[in-house]
C-alpha positions in Angstrom: -47.1 23.0 0.9 -44.5 23.1 3.9 -42.6 25.7 1.9 -45.8 28.0 1.5 -46.4 27.7 5.3 -42.7 28.4 6.0 -42.9 31.4 4.2 -46.2 32.5 5.9 -44.3 31.6 9.3 -41.3 34.0 8.1 -43.5 36.8 6.9 -45.4 36.9 10.2 -42.2 36.7 12.4 -41.0 39.5 10.3 -44.0 41.6 10.9 -43.6 40.7 14.6 -40.3 41.9 14.6 -41.4 45.4 13.0 -44.1 45.7 15.8 -41.4 44.7 18.5 -39.4 47.8 16.9 -42.8 50.3 17.1 -43.3 48.9 20.7 -46.7 47.9 19.5 -48.2 45.4 21.9 -51.4 45.0 20.3 -49.9 43.9 16.9 -47.1 41.8 18.9 -50.0 39.8 20.4 -52.1 39.4 17.4 -49.1 38.3 15.2 -48.0 35.7 18.1 -51.6 34.3 17.7 -51.6 34.5 13.9 -48.6 32.4 13.9 -50.3 29.7 15.6 -52.4 28.5 12.6 -48.9 28.2 10.3 -47.4 26.4 13.3 -50.0 23.9 13.8 -50.5 23.1 10.1 -46.7 22.7 9.8 -46.9 20.2 12.9 -50.0 18.3 11.1 -48.0 17.9 7.9 -45.1 16.6 9.6 -47.1 14.0 11.3 -48.9 13.1 8.2 -45.6 12.6 6.4 -44.1 10.4 9.0 -47.4 8.2 9.1 -47.1 7.9 5.4 -43.7 6.9 5.7 -44.6 4.2 8.1 -47.1 2.7 5.9 -45.2 2.2 2.9 -44.8 -1.3 2.3 -41.3 -1.3 0.8 -39.2 -0.4 4.0 -36.1 0.0 1.9 -37.9 2.6 -0.2 -39.2 4.2 3.1 -35.9 4.4 4.5 -34.5 6.0 1.5 -37.3 8.5 1.6 -37.0 9.1 5.2 -33.0 9.7 4.8 -34.1 12.5 2.1 -36.7 14.0 4.3 -34.0 14.2 7.2 -31.3 16.0 4.8 -29.5 13.1 3.2 -28.9 13.0 -0.6 -30.5 11.4 -3.3 -28.9 8.6 -5.4 -27.5 9.5 -8.8 -29.9 9.5 -11.8 -33.0 10.0 -9.7 -34.8 13.0 -11.0 -37.9 13.1 -8.6 -35.6 12.4 -5.5 -33.3 15.2 -6.5 -36.1 17.6 -6.8 -37.3 16.2 -3.1 -33.8 16.9 -1.9 -33.6 20.3 -3.2 -37.1 21.2 -2.0 -36.1 19.8 1.6 -33.0 22.1 1.5 -34.9 25.0 0.6 -37.4 24.2 3.6 -34.6 23.4 6.1 -33.0 26.9 4.9 -36.3 28.7 5.6 -37.0 26.9 8.6 -33.6 28.0 10.1 -34.4 31.8 9.1 -37.5 31.5 10.9 -36.0 30.0 14.1 -32.8 32.4 13.9 -35.3 35.4 13.6 -37.5 33.9 16.3 -34.5 33.8 18.7 -33.5 37.1 18.3 -37.2 38.5 18.9 -37.6 36.3 21.9 -34.6 37.4 23.6 -35.4 41.2 22.7 -39.0 40.7 24.3 -38.2 38.4 27.2 -34.4 39.5 27.9 -33.5 37.4 30.7 -36.8 35.4 30.6 -36.2 34.2 27.0 -37.3 30.8 26.1 -33.8 30.4 24.3 -31.7 31.4 27.7 
């Protein structure tokens, strides 16, 4: 689910870059508004995941899972944990793509008023 939302966010951000290239202010505003939905869903998914982690009765297991979700590695031999680590890594790379592109676009649009300055 998170991967799909990140893919959608990346696509919208790339479209926004194309709209900036064309100086199409209407499309830029529309795409900015469209990005709000996947961003809100990503925040809600992260919050739900954190709440589920806190609710796990086995604190050791919760700690291991939290470490994986924060980019840590799985113990050898745990296939499910390895798959989760791989997906977390993919999601982190996609998020970095989105934030890097967003930073570039924000600086192009805002110049000295960029949120990243």
